[in-house]
N, C-alpha and C positions, 0 to 999 in steps of 0.2 A: 678236637684234633686242631683247630685254629690256634686254641690257648696253648695247648703242647707247644707246636709249631713257635709261637711267639715266645716261651719261654726258654726253649731249648736257643733260639736266635739272640734271646737276652743274655743268657749264660756264655755263650760263642762271645758276643760283642765285648762282656764285662772281663773276660780273659784276655783277648787281643787287646782291648783297652788299657788294661792293667800292665801287660807285657809291652806294650808300645811307653806306655808313662814311664816303667822301669828302664827301657832302653833309654828314653830322652833324657832320663837324669843321668844315667852313666855317661852319656854322650856329652851333655851339661859340664859334669865333674870332669871330664877327660879334657874338653875345651878350655874349662879354667885352668886346668893344670900345665897344657900347653902354653896358654898366656902368660903365667906365672913363671915359667923356665925361662921364657924370652926375657922377662925383666929381670930376674936372677941373674941371668947371664950378662948383664948391663950392670950391675951392683946396685940396685934397686933395693931401698930399705923399706920392706913389709911392715906395715901397722896393726894389721889382723893377727892377733894371736895364734890361731890355727895355720894361717899361711906361714907365720913365722916359724913355728914347730914343724911345718912340712917343708920349707925350703931354706931356712934358716938367714939368719943376716950375719953372718961371720965376715963377707965380705961386701957388707952394703958400703957404697959410699955418696949415695945419690938419691931424691926423690924425685928427681926430672931426666930420666935417662935419654940418652939421643939413640936413635935407631937406623939403622941403615934402610934402604928403600925396600929391601926385599923382607926383611923384618916387620917393617910398619905395613906391607902389603899382606903378609900373613898375620899380623895383629887385625887388620881389618877385615881378613878374611874370617877370622875366629868371631868376632865380634858381630859379623853377620850372619854367621850360624847359630850363635846364641839367642840374638833375636827372632831368628826364624823357627827355633824350638823354644821360646818363650823361657829361656834359662834365666834363674835368677841375679 
């Protein structure tokens, strides 16, 4: 009976753990996209091929964009959340 209980609990934890991991991965991807949108709006020239393909470099004109206070706060909040989730 004890082995059955432990086996059942392990299966439940693995299922929820995998689900949480997938949710974190989706949130990490969305956070990075949100971050990149702010940079793209400021004319940032992306170097990463995947990011270039996704956001383009047609309107790029800087590698050091300047942000408003509100934009910087949003970028900082995104980075903080990425750290909490241990995003790549």
